[in-house]
C-alpha positions in Angstrom: 20.2 -32.9 63.1 18.3 -35.8 64.6 20.0 -39.2 64.6 18.5 -41.8 62.2 17.3 -44.8 64.2 16.6 -48.3 62.9 13.0 -49.3 63.1 13.4 -52.6 64.9 13.0 -54.1 68.4 16.7 -53.8 69.2 16.6 -50.1 68.5 13.4 -49.7 70.5 15.1 -51.4 73.5 18.2 -49.1 73.1 16.0 -46.0 73.0 14.1 -47.1 76.1 17.4 -47.7 77.9 18.6 -44.2 76.9 15.4 -42.6 78.0 15.6 -44.3 81.4 19.2 -43.3 81.8 18.4 -39.6 81.0 15.5 -39.6 83.4 17.8 -41.0 86.1 20.4 -38.4 85.6 18.0 -35.4 85.6 17.2 -35.4 89.3 20.9 -35.5 90.2 21.6 -32.6 87.9 18.6 -30.6 89.4 20.0 -31.3 92.9 23.5 -30.1 91.8 22.0 -26.9 90.3 20.1 -26.2 93.6 23.4 -26.7 95.6 25.2 -24.3 93.3 22.4 -21.7 93.8 22.5 -22.1 97.6 26.3 -21.8 97.6 26.2 -18.7 95.3 23.7 -17.0 97.6 26.0 -17.6 100.5 29.1 -16.4 98.7 27.3 -13.2 97.5 26.2 -12.4 101.0 29.7 -13.0 102.3 31.1 -10.6 99.6 28.6 -7.9 100.7 29.5 -8.4 104.4 33.3 -8.3 103.7 33.0 -5.2 101.6 31.0 -3.5 104.3 33.6 -4.4 106.9 36.4 -3.2 104.7 34.7 0.1 104.1 34.3 0.5 107.8 37.9 -0.3 108.5 39.1 2.0 105.8 37.1 4.8 107.4 38.8 4.1 110.7 42.2 4.0 109.0 41.6 7.3 107.1 42.3 9.1 110.4 45.9 8.1 110.0 46.3 9.3 106.4 49.0 11.9 107.4 50.9 9.2 109.3 50.9 7.0 106.2 52.9 9.6 104.3 55.4 9.8 107.2 55.7 6.1 107.7 55.5 5.1 104.0 59.0 3.7 103.8 58.9 1.9 107.1 55.5 0.3 106.5 56.2 -0.9 102.9 58.3 -3.9 104.1 55.8 -4.9 106.8 52.8 -5.0 104.5 54.4 -6.9 101.6 52.4 -10.1 100.9 54.6 -13.3 101.0 51.7 -15.7 100.4 47.9 -15.9 100.2 47.0 -19.3 101.6 44.1 -21.2 100.1 42.3 -24.5 100.5 39.9 -26.2 98.2 36.3 -27.1 99.0 34.3 -29.6 97.0 30.9 -28.3 96.0 28.9 -30.9 94.0 32.1 -32.1 92.3 33.5 -28.6 91.7 36.7 -27.4 93.2 36.0 -24.1 94.9 38.9 -22.0 96.4 38.6 -21.1 100.0 40.5 -18.2 101.6 42.6 -19.2 104.6 44.8 -16.1 105.2 47.6 -13.9 104.2 51.2 -14.3 105.3 53.1 -11.0 105.3 56.9 -10.4 105.3 58.0 -9.5 108.8 61.2 -7.4 108.6 63.0 -6.2 111.7 62.5 -2.6 112.6 63.9 -0.3 115.3 61.6 0.3 118.2 63.3 3.6 118.9 63.4 4.9 115.3 59.7 4.3 114.5 56.7 6.2 116.0 54.7 4.5 118.8 51.7 4.0 116.5 53.7 2.1 113.9 52.6 -1.4 115.1 49.0 -0.3 115.2 49.1 1.2 111.7 50.7 -1.9 110.4 48.1 -4.1 112.1 45.2 -2.2 110.6 46.8 -2.0 107.2 47.4 -5.8 107.2 43.8 -6.4 108.3 42.6 -4.2 105.4 44.9 -6.1 102.9 43.6 -9.4 104.3 40.0 -8.4 103.8 40.8 -7.2 100.2 42.4 -10.7 99.5 39.4 -12.4 101.1 37.0 -10.5 98.9 39.1 -11.4 95.8 38.9 -15.1 96.7 35.2 -14.8 97.3 34.8 -13.3 93.8 36.8 -16.3 92.5 34.4 -18.6 94.3 31.4 -16.7 92.8 32.9 -17.1 89.3 33.6 -20.8 89.7 30.2 -21.5 91.2 28.4 -19.4 88.5 30.3 -21.4 85.8 29.2 -24.7 87.4 25.6 -23.4 87.7 25.6 -22.3 84.1 27.0 -25.5 82.7 24.6 -27.6 84.8 21.7 -25.6 83.6 22.8 -26.1 80.0 23.0 -29.8 80.6 19.6 -29.9 82.2 18.1 -28.1 79.2 19.9 -30.5 76.9 18.4 -33.4 78.7 14.9 -31.9 79.0 14.5 -30.2 75.7 16.6 -32.4 73.3 17.7 -35.8 74.4 14.5 -36.9 76.3 12.3 -35.4 73.6 14.2 -37.1 70.8 14.1 -40.5 72.6 10.4 -40.3 73.2 9.9 -39.4 69.5 12.1 -42.2 68.4 10.3 -44.7 70.6 7.0 -43.4 69.2 8.2 -43.8 65.6 9.6 -47.3 66.2 6.4 -48.4 68.0 4.2 -47.2 65.3 6.3 -48.8 62.6 6.4 -52.1 64.5 2.6 -52.0 65.1 2.1 -51.3 61.3 4.4 -54.2 60.5 2.5 -56.5 62.9 -0.8 -55.4 61.4 0.4 -56.0 57.9 1.7 -59.4 58.7 -1.6 -60.4 60.4 -3.4 -59.1 57.3 -1.1 -61.2 55.0 -1.6 -64.2 57.2 -5.4 -63.9 56.9 -5.2 -63.5 53.2 -2.9 -66.6 52.9 -5.2 -68.6 55.2 -8.3 -67.7 53.1 -6.4 -68.5 49.8 -5.4 -71.9 51.4 -9.0 -72.6 52.3 -10.2 -71.8 48.8 -7.8 -74.3 47.3 
């Protein structure tokens, strides 16, 4: 429902100020939207690249599938995630998580009781887990950036299609009313002057 405006000069000035403010905000919102789009494109490309690298690594690891069954108990402690480290990047006022790395538990193991390929299997497995976590954080980035893009687009639409249009319509109504009032007062003044001259 459109707001009711008073048809006077003060209200006209307020509507013009609002219109000016909305028109000043609009370019900043457009720039923010473009920044989100650019960041989204980069994140989506990074997701595709990481997924391709992970598929390639998993193919290389699949050669050791029989070893995984044999080393299952020994490997379990060495690939347990202690912490996924993150940082935060500011993108147009939005806090976007950034992947830094994975910290794994590092239990002691016997060099003589484990097969010679144990360390290599653990290294490849940790790399695969790290890639999986990186992809997860990239998907979080994509979600946060998409939400920011969507909200900014909604705000731009609100400004362009509602607020600015309403202000312009209110300015038009007030201007027409004030012009009519001025014309009516001029007409009354002429009639009063003519009546004064007749007396």
